[in-house]
C-alpha positions as CSV (number, residue, x, y, z in Angstrom):
1,M,-0.1,0.1,-0.1
2,Y,3.1,2.5,0.5
3,T,4.2,4.1,-2.2
4,E,8.2,3.8,-4.0
5,L,10.2,6.4,-3.1
6,A,12.8,8.4,-5.0
7,L,14.1,12.1,-6.0
8,Y,12.3,13.6,-8.9
9,I,15.3,15.3,-10.9
10,D,14.8,16.9,-14.5
11,G,12.0,14.8,-15.4
12,K,13.8,11.5,-13.7
13,W,13.2,9.5,-10.9
14,H,16.3,8.6,-8.7
15,N,16.7,5.8,-6.2
16,G,19.5,4.2,-4.5
17,G,22.9,4.5,-6.4
18,G,24.7,4.7,-3.0
19,R,23.1,7.6,-1.6
20,K,22.5,7.8,1.9
21,G,19.3,8.2,3.4
22,E,16.9,7.2,6.2
23,D,13.8,5.1,7.2
24,V,10.4,6.3,6.9
25,I,8.4,5.4,9.9
26,N,4.5,4.5,10.6
27,P,3.8,6.4,13.6
28,A,0.9,3.9,14.5
29,T,3.1,0.8,14.7
30,E,6.8,2.2,15.1
31,K,7.8,0.0,12.4
32,P,9.8,1.2,9.3
33,L,7.4,1.7,5.8
34,A,10.2,2.1,3.3
35,H,14.1,3.7,2.9
36,L,13.9,7.4,1.4
37,P,17.1,8.1,-0.5
38,H,18.8,11.6,0.5
39,A,20.2,13.9,-2.4
40,S,23.7,14.5,-2.6
41,K,25.3,17.7,-3.3
42,A,25.4,16.6,-6.7
43,D,22.1,15.8,-7.0
44,L,21.2,19.5,-5.8
45,D,23.3,20.8,-8.2
46,E,21.4,18.7,-11.1
47,A,18.3,20.1,-9.6
48,L,19.7,23.6,-9.8
49,E,20.4,23.3,-13.1
50,A,17.5,21.5,-14.7
51,A,15.3,24.2,-12.8
52,K,17.2,26.8,-14.5
53,R,16.7,24.8,-17.8
54,G,12.9,24.5,-16.7
55,F,12.6,28.3,-15.9
56,V,13.6,29.4,-18.9
57,L,10.6,26.9,-21.0
58,W,8.4,27.4,-18.6
59,R,8.1,31.4,-18.2
60,A,8.0,31.0,-22.2
61,T,5.2,29.1,-21.6
62,S,1.6,30.7,-22.2
63,A,-0.5,30.9,-19.3
64,Y,-3.6,29.0,-21.3
65,D,-0.8,26.2,-21.8
66,R,0.5,26.4,-18.3
67,C,-3.3,26.3,-17.2
68,K,-4.0,23.2,-19.0
69,I,-1.2,20.7,-17.9
70,M,-1.8,21.7,-14.2
71,H,-5.7,21.2,-14.6
72,K,-4.8,17.5,-15.6
73,A,-2.2,17.5,-12.6
74,A,-5.1,18.3,-10.0
75,D,-7.7,15.5,-12.2
76,L,-4.7,12.6,-11.8
77,M,-4.9,14.3,-7.8
78,R,-8.6,13.3,-7.2
79,E,-8.3,10.3,-9.5
80,R,-5.8,8.7,-7.4
81,H,-7.0,10.6,-4.1
82,D,-7.6,7.3,-2.3
83,A,-4.3,5.7,-2.7
84,I,-2.3,9.0,-2.0
85,A,-4.5,9.2,1.5
86,K,-3.9,5.7,2.5
87,V,0.0,6.6,2.1
88,M,-0.6,9.8,3.9
89,V,-2.1,7.9,7.0
90,Q,0.3,5.4,6.9
91,E,3.6,8.0,7.1
92,Q,1.8,10.8,8.9
93,G,-1.0,9.7,11.2
94,K,-4.0,11.2,10.2
95,V,-7.3,9.4,10.1
96,Y,-8.0,8.5,6.6
97,A,-11.0,10.9,6.1
98,E,-8.7,14.0,7.2
99,A,-6.0,12.5,4.5
100,R,-8.7,12.3,1.7
101,V,-9.9,15.9,2.3
102,E,-6.2,17.2,2.4
103,V,-5.5,15.7,-1.2
104,M,-8.6,16.8,-2.3
105,T,-8.5,20.5,-1.0
106,S,-5.1,20.5,-2.9
107,A,-6.3,19.5,-6.0
108,D,-8.8,22.6,-5.8
109,I,-5.6,24.4,-4.7
110,I,-4.0,23.7,-7.9
111,D,-6.9,24.2,-9.7
112,W,-7.5,27.5,-8.1
113,Y,-4.1,28.7,-9.1
114,A,-3.9,27.6,-12.7
115,E,-7.0,30.1,-13.3
116,E,-5.7,32.9,-11.2
117,G,-2.5,32.5,-13.4
118,R,-4.5,33.5,-16.4
119,R,-5.2,36.7,-14.7
120,S,-2.0,37.6,-13.7
121,Y,-2.9,41.4,-15.1
122,G,-0.9,44.4,-15.6
123,R,-2.1,48.0,-16.3
124,I,-1.4,50.7,-17.9
125,V,-0.6,54.2,-16.2
126,P,-1.6,57.5,-18.5
127,G,1.9,59.2,-19.1
128,R,2.3,62.7,-18.4
129,I,3.8,63.4,-21.5
130,K,2.2,63.1,-24.8
131,G,3.0,60.1,-26.9
132,T,4.3,58.2,-23.5
133,R,3.1,54.8,-22.5
134,Q,3.5,53.4,-19.5
135,L,3.0,49.6,-18.6
136,V,3.5,48.0,-15.2
137,I,3.7,44.2,-15.7
138,Q,4.0,41.3,-13.7
139,E,7.1,38.9,-14.4
140,P,8.0,35.3,-13.1
141,V,10.4,36.0,-10.0
142,G,12.9,33.0,-11.2
143,V,13.7,29.3,-9.4
144,V,12.2,28.9,-6.3
145,A,13.4,26.8,-3.4
146,A,10.5,25.3,-1.3
147,F,10.2,23.9,2.1
148,T,7.7,22.1,3.6
149,P,6.9,20.5,6.9
150,W,5.4,17.2,7.8
151,N,1.9,17.7,9.1
152,F,0.2,18.1,6.0
153,P,2.2,16.5,3.3
154,V,0.5,17.3,0.3
155,L,-1.2,20.8,0.8
156,T,1.5,22.7,1.8
157,P,3.5,21.7,-1.0
158,A,0.3,22.1,-3.1
159,R,0.1,25.9,-1.9
160,K,3.6,26.5,-3.4
161,V,4.0,24.4,-6.5
162,G,0.3,25.8,-7.3
163,G,1.6,29.8,-6.8
164,A,5.0,28.9,-8.6
165,L,3.8,27.4,-11.3
166,A,1.0,29.2,-12.0
167,A,3.2,32.6,-12.0
168,G,5.8,31.0,-14.5
169,C,8.4,29.9,-12.3
170,S,10.5,26.7,-11.8
171,L,10.9,25.3,-8.5
172,I,12.9,22.8,-6.1
173,L,10.8,21.3,-3.7
174,K,12.7,19.7,-0.5
175,A,9.4,18.3,1.1
176,S,10.2,16.2,4.9
177,E,11.4,13.5,5.4
178,E,9.5,11.7,7.5
179,T,6.2,12.2,5.4
180,P,7.9,11.5,1.9
181,G,5.4,9.2,-0.4
182,A,2.5,11.2,-0.2
183,C,4.2,14.3,-1.6
184,V,6.1,12.1,-4.1
185,D,2.6,10.7,-5.5
186,M,1.7,14.3,-6.1
187,V,4.5,15.0,-8.1
188,R,3.9,11.8,-9.9
189,C,0.7,13.7,-10.8
190,F,2.7,16.3,-12.1
191,A,5.1,14.6,-13.8
192,D,2.4,12.4,-15.8
193,A,0.4,15.5,-16.6
194,G,3.2,16.5,-19.0
195,L,4.9,19.0,-17.2
196,P,8.2,19.5,-18.7
197,A,11.5,18.2,-16.9
198,G,13.2,20.4,-15.0
199,V,10.2,22.6,-13.9
200,L,9.8,20.9,-10.5
201,N,12.0,19.1,-8.6
202,L,11.9,16.8,-5.7
203,V,14.8,16.4,-3.4
204,F,15.5,15.0,0.5
205,G,17.8,14.8,2.6
206,V,19.0,16.7,6.0
207,P,17.3,19.6,5.9
208,A,20.1,22.2,6.7
209,E,22.6,20.7,4.5
210,V,19.9,21.1,1.7
211,S,19.0,24.7,2.4
212,E,22.3,26.3,3.1
213,H,23.4,24.6,-0.6
214,L,20.5,25.8,-2.5
215,L,20.4,29.4,-0.4
216,S,23.8,29.8,-1.5
217,K,23.3,29.6,-5.0
218,E,22.5,32.8,-7.1
219,A,20.1,31.3,-9.3
220,V,17.6,30.7,-6.8
221,R,15.8,33.9,-6.4
222,K,13.2,33.2,-4.2
223,I,12.6,31.3,-0.5
224,S,8.7,29.6,0.4
225,F,9.2,27.9,3.8
226,T,6.7,26.8,6.3
227,G,7.8,25.4,9.6
228,S,9.2,26.6,12.7
229,I,10.0,30.3,13.8
230,P,14.0,29.6,14.8
231,V,14.5,27.6,11.4
232,G,12.4,30.6,9.7
233,K,14.5,33.3,11.2
234,H,17.8,31.2,10.3
235,L,16.4,30.6,6.5
236,A,15.6,34.8,6.3
237,A,18.8,35.7,7.1
238,L,20.6,32.9,4.9
239,A,18.5,34.6,2.0
240,A,18.8,38.3,2.9
241,K,22.6,37.9,1.8
242,G,21.9,37.1,-1.6
243,M,18.6,39.3,-1.4
244,K,16.3,36.5,-1.8
245,R,12.6,37.0,-1.6
246,T,11.0,35.3,1.1
247,T,7.7,33.8,2.1
248,M,7.6,32.6,6.1
249,E,4.5,30.7,7.6
250,L,5.9,29.9,10.8
251,G,4.4,28.7,14.2
252,G,1.3,30.1,15.6
253,H,-0.4,29.8,19.4
254,S,-4.0,30.6,18.5
255,P,-6.1,32.1,20.9
256,V,-10.0,31.0,21.4
257,V,-12.1,34.0,22.7
258,V,-15.4,33.0,24.1
259,F,-17.9,35.8,25.0
260,A,-20.8,35.3,27.9
261,D,-23.3,36.3,24.7
262,A,-22.2,33.3,22.5
263,D,-23.8,29.9,22.8
264,P,-21.0,28.0,24.9
265,E,-22.1,24.3,24.1
266,K,-22.4,25.4,20.0
267,A,-19.0,27.0,20.4
268,A,-17.4,23.9,22.3
269,D,-18.5,21.5,19.5
270,T,-17.2,23.9,16.7
271,I,-14.1,24.5,18.2
272,A,-13.2,21.0,19.7
273,A,-13.8,19.4,16.1
274,F,-11.1,21.8,15.1
275,K,-8.8,21.4,18.0
276,Y,-7.9,17.6,17.9
277,R,-8.0,17.5,13.6
278,N,-4.5,16.1,13.0
279,A,-4.0,15.3,16.5
280,G,-3.7,19.0,17.5
281,Q,-0.8,19.0,15.1
282,V,-2.1,22.1,12.8
283,C,0.0,25.4,12.9
284,I,-3.6,27.6,13.1
285,S,-4.9,25.2,15.6
286,P,-6.8,26.8,18.3
287,T,-4.7,26.4,21.2
288,R,-5.5,28.9,24.0
289,F,-9.0,29.0,25.1
290,Y,-10.3,31.6,27.3
291,V,-14.2,31.9,27.9
292,Q,-15.9,34.4,29.4
293,E,-16.7,33.4,33.4
294,D,-20.6,33.0,32.9
295,S,-20.1,30.7,30.1
296,Y,-16.9,28.5,31.7
297,K,-18.4,25.7,33.0
298,K,-21.0,25.2,30.1
299,F,-18.4,25.6,27.6
300,L,-15.9,23.0,29.7
301,A,-18.5,20.6,30.3
302,R,-19.0,20.5,26.5
303,F,-15.3,20.4,25.4
304,T,-14.4,17.8,28.2
305,E,-17.3,15.6,26.5
306,Y,-16.1,15.5,23.0
307,A,-12.3,15.1,24.0
308,K,-13.9,12.0,25.8
309,G,-15.6,11.0,22.8
310,V,-12.5,11.0,20.6
311,K,-11.8,7.3,19.2
312,L,-7.9,6.8,19.2
313,G,-6.1,4.4,16.9
314,D,-4.6,3.8,13.4
315,G,-6.0,5.9,10.7
316,L,-6.8,3.4,8.3
317,E,-9.4,1.9,10.9
318,K,-13.4,2.6,10.6
319,G,-14.5,4.2,13.5
320,I,-11.0,6.2,14.2
321,T,-11.5,9.6,14.8
322,M,-7.9,10.7,15.9
323,G,-4.4,9.1,14.8
324,P,-1.1,8.9,16.4
325,L,1.4,12.0,16.9
326,A,3.4,12.1,13.8
327,N,6.7,11.3,15.6
328,S,8.3,10.4,19.0
329,R,9.5,14.0,19.5
330,R,5.6,15.3,19.7
331,V,5.1,13.0,22.6
332,D,8.3,14.3,24.3
333,A,6.5,17.7,24.2
334,M,3.3,16.4,25.1
335,E,5.0,15.1,28.4
336,S,6.9,17.9,28.9
337,I,4.2,20.6,28.7
338,M,1.9,18.0,31.7
339,A,4.7,18.0,33.4
340,D,4.6,21.3,33.8
341,V,0.7,22.1,33.9
342,K,0.9,19.3,37.3
343,Q,3.6,21.6,38.7
344,R,2.2,25.2,38.4
345,G,-1.1,23.6,39.7
346,G,-2.9,23.4,36.6
347,K,-6.1,20.5,36.9
348,V,-6.5,17.6,34.1
349,A,-10.5,17.3,32.9
350,T,-9.6,14.6,30.8
351,G,-6.5,12.8,28.8
352,G,-3.2,13.7,29.9
353,K,-0.9,10.7,29.4
354,R,-0.3,8.2,26.6
355,P,-2.6,5.4,26.6
356,S,-0.1,2.3,24.8
357,N,3.4,2.0,24.9
358,Q,3.0,1.3,21.0
359,G,2.8,3.8,18.4
360,F,3.1,7.6,19.3
361,F,-0.2,7.9,20.5
362,Y,-1.5,10.6,23.1
363,E,-4.9,11.1,24.8
364,P,-6.7,14.3,23.9
365,T,-6.1,16.6,26.8
366,V,-8.2,19.1,28.8
367,V,-6.3,21.3,31.4
368,T,-7.8,24.1,33.7
369,D,-6.5,26.5,36.2
370,V,-3.2,27.0,34.2
371,P,-1.5,30.5,34.7
372,D,-0.8,32.5,31.9
373,D,3.2,32.2,32.1
374,S,3.0,27.9,31.9
375,K,4.5,26.2,28.9
376,I,0.8,25.5,27.6
377,M,0.1,28.9,27.7
378,T,3.5,30.4,25.8
379,Q,4.5,27.6,23.6
380,E,3.0,26.5,20.5
381,P,1.9,22.5,21.6
382,F,1.5,21.1,18.5
383,G,-0.5,18.8,19.8
384,P,-3.7,17.4,21.4
385,I,-3.5,19.6,24.9
386,A,-6.4,22.4,25.5
387,P,-6.1,24.9,28.3
388,I,-9.3,26.3,28.9
389,V,-9.2,29.7,31.5
390,T,-11.6,32.3,32.2
391,F,-11.9,35.7,31.5
392,K,-13.6,39.1,32.7
393,T,-13.6,42.0,30.4
394,F,-13.1,42.7,26.8
395,D,-10.2,44.6,27.1
396,E,-8.3,42.0,29.7
397,V,-8.8,39.1,26.9
398,V,-7.7,41.1,24.4
399,E,-4.7,42.1,26.0
400,R,-4.0,38.2,27.3
401,A,-4.6,37.1,23.6
402,N,-2.4,39.7,22.2
403,S,0.3,39.0,24.8
404,L,2.7,36.7,23.1
405,E,4.7,37.3,19.7
406,Y,2.8,34.4,17.6
407,G,0.7,35.8,15.0
408,L,-0.5,33.8,12.4
409,A,-4.8,32.6,13.1
410,A,-7.1,33.7,16.3
411,Y,-10.8,32.8,16.9
412,A,-13.6,34.3,18.5
413,F,-17.6,33.2,19.8
414,T,-20.1,36.3,20.3
415,S,-23.9,36.6,19.0
416,S,-23.0,40.5,19.2
417,N,-22.3,42.3,15.9
418,A,-20.7,45.0,17.3
419,T,-18.3,42.7,19.7
420,A,-17.6,40.6,16.6
421,A,-16.2,43.7,14.3
422,A,-14.7,44.6,17.8
423,I,-12.5,41.9,18.3
424,G,-12.0,41.5,14.7
425,D,-10.2,44.5,14.9
426,Q,-8.1,44.1,18.2
427,L,-6.8,40.5,17.7
428,Q,-3.2,40.4,16.3
429,S,-3.3,37.8,14.0
430,G,-2.9,37.6,10.3
431,M,-6.1,35.2,10.3
432,V,-8.8,35.7,12.4
433,G,-12.3,33.6,12.4
434,V,-15.4,35.0,14.1
435,N,-18.4,32.1,15.0
436,S,-16.0,30.3,12.3
437,V,-13.0,28.3,11.4
438,M,-12.7,28.9,7.8
439,I,-9.9,30.9,7.5
440,S,-8.2,28.6,5.3
441,T,-9.3,28.5,1.5
442,P,-7.5,28.6,-1.9
443,E,-9.3,31.3,-3.1
444,T,-8.2,33.5,0.6
445,P,-4.8,34.6,2.0
446,F,-3.2,32.4,4.7
447,G,-0.3,33.9,6.3
448,G,0.8,35.7,9.9
449,V,2.7,38.7,11.6
450,K,4.4,39.1,14.4
451,E,7.3,36.2,14.7
452,S,4.5,34.0,12.8
453,G,6.0,35.0,9.5
454,Y,4.9,37.4,6.8
455,G,3.8,37.0,3.3
456,S,0.8,34.9,2.1
457,E,-0.4,31.5,0.1
458,G,-3.5,31.0,-0.8
459,G,-5.7,34.1,-2.5
460,V,-4.2,36.9,-5.3
461,E,-1.5,37.4,-2.6
462,G,0.0,33.9,-2.7
463,L,0.2,34.3,-6.4
464,S,1.7,37.8,-6.3
465,A,4.4,36.1,-3.9
466,Y,6.1,34.4,-7.2
467,L,5.9,37.7,-9.5
468,A,7.7,40.3,-9.5
469,T,6.8,44.1,-10.9
470,K,8.5,45.7,-14.0
471,F,7.6,49.3,-15.2
472,I,8.3,50.1,-19.0
473,S,7.7,53.8,-19.9
474,Q,7.7,53.6,-23.9
475,G,8.3,57.0,-25.7
């Protein structure tokens, strides 16, 4: 059921050949699925040369023809969604239903970018002198180096590949070594759709070695990274040496504000399901819950009831609603957070431990009475632990919600239009959901502020990230 792993360079698949590599582990069983080859420096240089040739070819290809190839790749992803989703479950751990939605949404992203690439319009600016024509045009920025994490093995690459290809760029994609199979299968869809050799290249390796090698090359003109804040800062510093454009989608620690005028049980149902999606390993996952005092007991009871009803297990089994964490590091992080919760006087409403020693499973957890300076309230948990605390006033909760350097996503629940408008204005986040968790679609911008990064993926902003503006004044 698992896919054959390989590098994809200049239109060819490469495996073995004496390359170093690593095993890919199933987080539900802790057993190896396959061996992943790492790209050597020679492989990276070959990918770079291929991307340079691919850029010359692809930028000269009409937006209409680029669109046709991208649509065909998206159609192939839909045709193969079942196989790709099952590969994703095995290597990443999320349940099949979530993996299937991810693949289908990724195809929608490719389709949207394909169409938007045909609408990359310039404009004419009236000249001040008679006979002067002033043109503003958009051109592809060049070769792109894209780096993606393990929590969404298809969707995150799709955002970067879709934007780059629609703009006319070529790219070298370094996907996660822990979840390579689903991305390999996605790239196969582009290869089978007729994407010219060199336009899209896929490599794996030691992340620091790959990134430093690629970012040192003058031909790479754009960096797109999704991952942790420390790594994002490091890559941004490397990119600055060559004045390379960057898009940084970094970590988050999303506050949830539930006002007393909201229906607490309806709010709990909505946000709890979103919290435990992908075992909480989502950068926009709700992670700090502030509930106004009058609604606290009802919200806590309903949220805890939901958490207790989550069924843990292998994501390919029927009836399972949450799979394992993706790796042992996340289990260690959860145990560290819970040790701090208990040390700081916090209470455990449900969960709080590993259910067994096999697999990287961790119980859906709800904790209360934790201080604002505890680990769970200040560090991105990236796991299934939900801290729920109270607040009294609007101004108080705004200050607490905005107190961290994270600024990716935030959520609020209220029945008042005035409060909805006010909290939407006051929360310092790149994305805010008010009475909704739908903050990520192909046609809307996705990105953060403060230390959660800069630049956007999705929407017209996501396409613009791969375009350079040129002004032509013609007399």
